[in-house]
N, C-alpha and C positions, 0 to 999 in steps of 0.2 A: 503494498499500500504505498502510497506518495506521502512523503511528509506535505502535502500540498493539496491534498484533498481528504482532506480529513472524514470517519463516519461521522456525520452528525448526531448531536445530543437530541434526542427526542421529547418531550412535553413529559414533565414531570407532574402528578396528581393537581389533575384537571378539575374543575366543577362535578361536572361527572360521577369521576373516582371518588372525590370525597365527600360529595354534598348526603350520601348517605351515611356514611360511618360518621360525621356528623352530628346527623341526625337522630344517633344512639347516644350521644354523651349528653347527661344532663348541663344545661344551657346557665352560668353564672358566672357573672363580675366578681370578682375577692377586691379588687384595687378599688380604691375609692375613683370615682370619676374624675379622670387629667383634665386641664384646661387645654385645650387643641388649637392652635390656628391651620384649621384644614379646610379644604373644601368639601359640599357633600358627595358623597359618592362616593370617595378615597378610604383603604382601610389604613389604619393611624400606623405610620411608617416606624414601629421600634425599630431599634438594632440598626438605624442607618447611620452613616457619618452624616448626617444633615436634622436628625431627629431632638437634636434642638433647638431648630427653626421654629418647631411645631410644639412641641414639650414644655410645660413650664408657665410662670404667671408672666414668664418676660422670654422674648427670642436670645439663644444662649449666641457666640459665637460659632462659626461652623470654619470647616479646613479644605473646602475645596482644591486638593492638594494641585499645583504650589500654592494657594493664593490661603489667604485668611478672609471670609466674607462677614460684616455683623449690619444688623438691620439697625436701623436710627429711627426718630418718632417721624421722619416723614420719608424716610428714603433707605439709603444704604451706603456701608463704607466695606473699602476695601484694600486689602495690602497684600505684598510677599512676604512672608514674615524673616527676619533677618535671625540665622541659627546660632547659636551659642551656647556654652556649657560651662558645668561647673565639676565637681568633682562625681556625681551619682546624676545630674538631668543634663538634655540637651535639651535648649530651648526654641523654639520657635513662635512666642505668642503670636495671637492677633494684633494687626495694627494696620490701624486708620490712615492709609496715604494715600487714599484720594475719595472723596465723598460726593454723593450724590444727594441732591434734595429732589424730589417729584412732587411735591405737595401733596401725598400719599397723607391719609388720616389713619390707616388699619393695611395690612399686608396677612396676606393666610398662602399656605403651599398649594397650589393647584395641579400641579402632574408631577409625577417624580418617576422614575426607574432606580432600577441599582446603583445607576452612577452616578445622575444628575436630578435635577431640581427645580422645578417653575414656583416663582414667588409673585402673586399676584398684588397688586397696590392699587388701593381705592381710595377716593378723597369721597365721601358718604356713600353713597349706592353707585357711584359711578368708578368703574373700570378702566384706569390711568394706562396699565401695564404689567407686561411681564418680563419677571428678570430670569432667566439661566444660567444657573453655573453647572460645573462638573466635576469631578476628581479629572485628574488626568489633560484639563483645556485650563492655561493663564487667562481666560477670557472671561468677561463679567459681562456676557449680552443682553439689553433692552432694547425690548418690543412695544412701541405705545400702542393702545387701544383704542385714543380716541389724543388730538391733537392736544399737544399742550408741551408745557418747557422742562425739562432738564435741568436744575443749577448747580453745576462744579463749585468747589471749592477754592477754583483756582483758576485765572484763565488760561486760554485754549489758544495756542502758539499754531497758526496753521501752519501746513506743510503741502496744500494743495486740496482740491476739491472733497470736501466729507473727510478731510484728513487730517490730523493736527496731533500737539503733543500737550501735556500737562506736565507738572511737577511741583511736588509736594513732599515734605517731610522726609526731602534726600531723595525721591525716586521718581525716573520721569516713566510718564505712564501714554500707549497710545492711544488715539483716540478718530475710531472712526464711526459715519456719522452717512447713513441713507433719508432722502424726503426729509432732510433737515438743513436749519442753517443759525450757524453758528455766527456768535458775537458775546468776546469776551470771554466769560467763562459760562453762559449762558447757550443751552441747546434746543432751540424751539423745535420741534417732533411734528412733520403730519400723521396720521393716522395710518400706522401701518410702517412708520419711520423706525430706525434703529439707531441706536447708540450700542458700539463696544467698546472695551476699556480692558487694556492688558498689558500689563508691565515691562518698559523693554528692559533685553538684558545689558546688564554690565559690561562694556565695550563695545555696543553695536553702533557701529558705522550711521548716519543718513541715507546710505544705501538700504543695506541691510533693513534698518528698522521701515523703508518705504515697501521692500520686501515681505514682513509681516505683516503690515496693514494691509497690503493687497490680500495677506491670506486668512485674516481675520473678518471672517464671515460671521454670521449672527450662530450662536449654538439652538438646537432647539430641544434635542433629545440625543441620548446614547442607548442603543443594543446591546446586546449579549448575547453570544451566541458560542458554543467549544464542540467538540469534536473527539473522537480517539486518532492516533495516523502512529505508523511506524516510530515516529520520534519520543512520541510521549503525548501528553494533554494537550491541545491546542485551546487558545481562549481568541477570540475576533472581539474588540468594541469597537463596536461602530458610531464614529460621530457625526451625528444627522445636522448641515446647516441649513439653515435658508439659501434656497438656491441649489440645493444638492452639493457644493462644493468644497475645496479643502476648505479645514478650520486649523486653527493653529492647536497642538496636542503637547504634551508632555510627558516622554515613558519613566515609567522608573525603573532601576537597576537593575533587578532581577528579572523583567521583561526583556532585557539587551538593551535598551537603549537605543540612540541611532545606527546599532549594527542589526535589530530588528525593525523597523521602525522606517516608510520610505519619508521620503522629505525633507530629515533634520538637517539639521544648519548646523554650524560649529559655533552658533550662541547657548547659552548654559545659562540656569541659576542655580543658586548654590541656594540648601536647602537642608533640615534636619535629618531627611535620606538620604543625603548626598547629593551630587554635583550631577545635574540632570538636562540632557540637552533640548531643545523648543524645537519643533517640528511644525511642517504645513503639514498635513493628510486629511485622511476620513477615516481613519481606522486604527488603530492598536493589535496588532496581532503578534502574540509569543506563544512557546511551547515551553512547558517543564516538563523533568521525566516523570515519567509513570511510578507511581509506588503502591506496590500490591498492599493487600489488605491480610493480615493474617490473625487464625485463630490461634494456632497453639502454636508454643515455643518447640523448635527444632532440638530434642535430645539425643538428636542420633551420635554425636561427641562423645555422651557421659562414658566415664567408665563402669563396670560392676557396683564398688565401692560408691562413685558418685550417686548411682539410681537409688543401690541403698539408701543411701542419706537421705536422698530428696523422698525417696518410698517412706523411710522414717516419719520424716517430718510431716508428710503429708497426710499419713494417717492421724498423728496427733493433733493437726490445724484441722481437719473433719469432726474430729471427736470434742475440740475446745470451740468450736465456729461459735460468733456471738452471735443474737438474734442477728436479723434482716431490719436497717433501719427505716424509719417510714415516712418520710417526708422526700422528695425528688432529686435531691443531691447526694446525701448520703445512704438514701433507698438504691439510686443506682449503685454508687461505687459497693455498696456491699451484696448487691445482685454479680456485679461485674467481678469482685472477691472470685465468691464462688461458683462461676464460672471459667476462671485461671485456674481454679483446686483443680476442677473439673476438666479440662485442658489437661492436663498435668495426672490424673489418676488414668485418661484415656491411654496417652501416651506409654506411661509405666506400666499398663493393662492390669490396673487395680480394679477388678468387676465390682469388688462391696463398695470402693471410696462411689467408683462411677456409679451404682446402683443409688444409695446414701446421695450423694448433692445432686442427680438431676429429681430426684424423689423432691429434695428439698424447691431446687431451682424451679420445677415446676410448679410446684404449689404455690410460690411467692409470685410467679410470671404468672398466674391464674389471676392471681387478687388481683394485680395491676391492672391486668385486661380484661377484666369483669366493666363491659361498659358502664353499665348502670349502676359501679361503685360506688359512687359519689351519692346516691339517697339513699344508703342504707347506714353507711361509714365516714369519717373526717379524716380519714389517711388511708395510706395506700391505694388513690384513685386520681383518677382525671378530669376536669370539667372542660367546657367549650367557653371559650370567654366571648358575648358578640360584640363586643364593645370594643378591643383590640385585636377579636378575630386569632386567637390563639389557644394551646392548649394548656392550661396551669392547672397544676397538682394544686389536690384542694390541701395539703399539708405541704408550705411551701418554701424556700429558705433562700439565701440570699437574694433577696427581689425579687424570686422568680416570678411571683403574681402580676411584677408588672415587668414584667418579660426578658430580665435581665437572666444571662446563661442558658438559655434552654436549651442552648446545642451543649453544652458540656454536661448537664444532667442529664440530657435523653440521648445523649453519644452512651452512657455505660448503660445506659436499658438496652439501646439496640444492638451495643455488641455480648452482651448476657445474652441477649433471647438469640442473636445471630449461630452463638457457639452451642447454647444446650439444643437448637432448631437444625443443627445443619443438617443433620441427615435423619429430620423427622418431616415430613410435610403436614404430618396430620398437627403436631405443637405447633407448626407456624400457621397453618388458617387457623385456628383455634386462635391464634394472640394476634391475628395479622387487623382485626378492626382497629384497637389500638394502637397498636406498636405502631399501625400506618400511619395513623394521626400524629403523633409523637414521631414520625419521618418526616410530615406533610408541614408540620409547624417549623421544622427545623429546612427542611430541602425541598417547598414546592418550587418547581420551574417551569413557569408557563410562559415567557415573554406577552403576558396581560396583564396588570395588575388588577382587572376588572372583573378577571373571569374565572378564582377563587375563594375557596372560603378563607384562603390563609395568602399572605406576604409571598411573593418571588422572592427564594435564599433570603430569610427573613433576617440573619446574623452577619451570612458570608457577603463579600465585598470584592465583586471581580475586579474589581482595578488592583485595591491592592493585593488581594490572592490572599487576603486571612479577614478574620471575623472578628464585629464590633460587640461586647458582650451586654453594653448596657440599654436597657429600655429603652427608658426616655434619654436620655446623654445631657441630663440637664448640669453639663458643667464647660465652663468657659474654656478649658483645653480640648473641647470636643470630645467624640468617644472614643473608648478606651479598648482592648483587649489583655490581658494578662497571660492569661496560662495560654500559649501556642499549641503546649504539645496535646493538652484535654479537647481546644479544638480539631487539632487532626483526630485524634482519639473519636469525636463526632462522626466523621467522616470516612474513618476503619468501621466504626461499629453501623455506620450507614450500610454502607459496603456487602458485609459479613450479613446481616439483616433481608438485605435484595437476594444477596445468596442462596440464604435459608426458603424467600419466600417465592423466588424464582419469578421475582422484577425485574427482568433486562433493563429498561428502562432506568430504571431507580438505579441497577447495577452503574450502567457507564455515568450518569450524574455524579453518584459516587464517588467514581473513578477519577471522575475532573475536579471534584473540591479536593478531594486527598492529597492530588498530585500538586494543586497548588496551595494549598494550606501547607503542604511540608516543605513546598520550597519558598514561601514569606516565612515558616519557620525560621529554615536556616539562615535566611537573608538579612532578618532585621531582629531575632531575637537569640538566636543561640551561637552565630558566627556573622553576628552583622561588620559589616565593612566599615570601620571608620578611622579610615585616612586623611581626610580631611580636616583642613584649619578650625572648620567650625568645628569639630571632636577635638581641638587638643588638651583643655580642661577637661575632660570626661575618662576617666581611670579606669576604665571594665571591659573587657572583650565581650562580653554579653548583656543585653537590655532585654528586663524581663518584664517593663510593662510599656505598648508604644501608646500614645495617642495622637488627637490630629495634631496637636500642637506642640508635643514633647515625648521624650524616651526616657524611662525610668529605669535606674537599677535601686529597686526596689519592690515590694509586693503591699497589697491593701492590707495583710494580717500578719506580716511577722518581718522583722528587720535582721533576722540571723539570716547567715551566708548561705544554708543548706537550704534555705526556703526560696530563698530568692534564686537560687541556680532551681535547687526542685519542682518552681512552678511549671518550668521547661521540661520537664522530664515524664513527671505524673500523669496517667499513672502507670510508663514504660511497659507496655503491651506486648505483646509478640512484633507487632507493626512499626515499633518503635527503633527499629534499625537505622530506618533513616536517618536517625543523629550519628551512625559509623559512618557516612558517606563523606567524600569529597570535599563538596559543600559544605555540610559539614563541622569542618575544619580539622579532622582527620584527630590521630591517637596525638599529639604533642595538645591541640586544643582542649582533648576530653580530660585532660589528667593533668591543665593546667586548671580547667574550671574544675573542678571535682577534688583540688589542693585547695581552693580559696571555699570551699561549699565545707570542707571538713574539716578547715583550720582554725574555726574561731567560737568560742562560744558555747555554754552548755546547753542551751536551746539547737536538740539536733529535728525538726521541723523537717518533713520531709525526706530525710538522710537514708532512709532504704533507698529509695528514688537517686541518690545520687551514687550510691556504692553501685546498685547496677548501673549507672550509665559509665560510673569509676573502669567496667569489666569490660567495655567496649574498645579499651586502648589497648587492649594488648593482654599477654599471660601474666606478665608480672605485676601489670594492675591490677587485673580480675584475683589474681594470687592474694592480693592486698585487702582488696575489696570483699574475698572470699572469708579473709579473716577476723575482719571487722562484722559483718552481717552474722557469724558463727554465736557471734557472744552479744550481739546488739539486743538490746531490753528490749521486753515486749513492747513497753509503752511508746519505743522510738518507730515502730513498723505501722504504718501507715494503716487505716481501716478500711481503705481500699486493696489493700497487698495482706500478705502473710509471707510466713520466712521461708516456709516451702515453697512457693512462688520466688520469691528474695535467692534463695539457694539455687534454685532451680536456673533462673536468669543468670545468674555469674558463671556457674559450670556451663550451662550453652553457649556463653561467647567464648571460653577459653579451653580448649580442652588442652586436660591435664593440669589447671590450675591447683586444683585439690592435692596436688604432692607436696 
């Protein structure tokens, strides 16, 4: 198969597929009704990079990379954030370099897709016009719905008919208009007229600036498509402009930059995600290596003594298994823990453990997947929130009632169900009504936001190739994601569930999501390129929390180095071998990060995952990790892990390490 002729992904979870399933769940809104600035008929866009425009008492700044964008009382402001760094943080906060007064009295989101969003500005009941912004577009595009004036905060210097520049706050911006008259700082637009603003790259000549202006067509929307090729998983982001011609786009480093996107210039922007080229194109196309989801560890390298050690510990862990948790996060994790023990039992041929674990997991998954469970109990069940258009566990956690972290939570359920039902079509069919709703909540992909009961790719961002964890994103720094590894786990679980349930379309989408989230996990979290001058003050080789406007060496829950590193590793599933790839930095990087994580403090949060990660660095590192793992206090083994799995993982990654 040619890399340029991908097998295209098919729509996943259309209305006809999910409507009957949704009807089986109780309908209930758990969270208080949120304040929303959203046009009628649109689903609440939770977990998007632009969610802060919609939710909260006032709109938050958002970050259509490489720009920042903020609503004002009567219009908007935009800027190209300057990236700076301190020991633990790289900053790129919102900056108002150019401001536009539209005379608006209100604004709301009137259209969106997964990459772009359109804001409608009104004066009373009169629609003044629409601004479209998008990730990967350095433009702010305004289209007038009625004749009016856009007042900039600085005078425009004309460079030709309909073109000019404006300089404010130390940055020059290009100004491109159609059906408009420019006088001083005022742009008088006729109905249908447009105004496009973009930051002129540093060092651009007059001729280069003119060329960029010629390509700065107003942006209308971005469509996402994907497919499998012989080279990996291909993503196409099509930027549709007025007239259908080229517009300005900015590819990210993991997308191959100017080497992969047509029409790139030698001009660039310096950002907190690296230096990126400015291109004139209609699309960004990139391919990431396919990463297979795995249900079990490969224990073929274990010696007889190794197998006996793991088997003995497996027996102990099965006998002493704690109760399953009842909320959606820890409930999912404890299901996953038992599913990994089941996979070990299968690999070791322990029929008694297989029978016991299969019985326990089946009973618990039967409970969670009872469609009407929430009508008779307050936990271990799901409802459909008709207001947020999402599936929510009645016993929720970490803000999951407002759509926080759904992919983290449901990934554990999907992984566990995929493992248990991998050879049992009857179990898969029994669990499918609810399990497919969990999958639909995080992985619907129809290309039409009006066609399904769920958002398209609720959390996943096809531009950054990673997910966003906050539902409402009421933060000045935009949305964020902390655990890249739990996001990877979500899509691995999705692929395993697709395999168990025989859903080929879902399996195709899961392969795309898994490969892309893995690529971004390595590129921006685990082994980021921090070679630019903007990173000089940052003293780490890992980023554990990425935002629209900053990048942190920190967590939401602990300052322990083991937690900061470990949150990029959890749950070290059989799929996590991607961490040992060349893109992950190799053995030296793994050893160095492990040393950092294990070197400081008494708080050993997530230390078991660090030990598994350390074992990927080679036999000597695996031997050192094994010695610690054997004596690790039970309190330092995470509730989603077990000592048997911990030992098996380390032994499986270094033949002979136990000697």
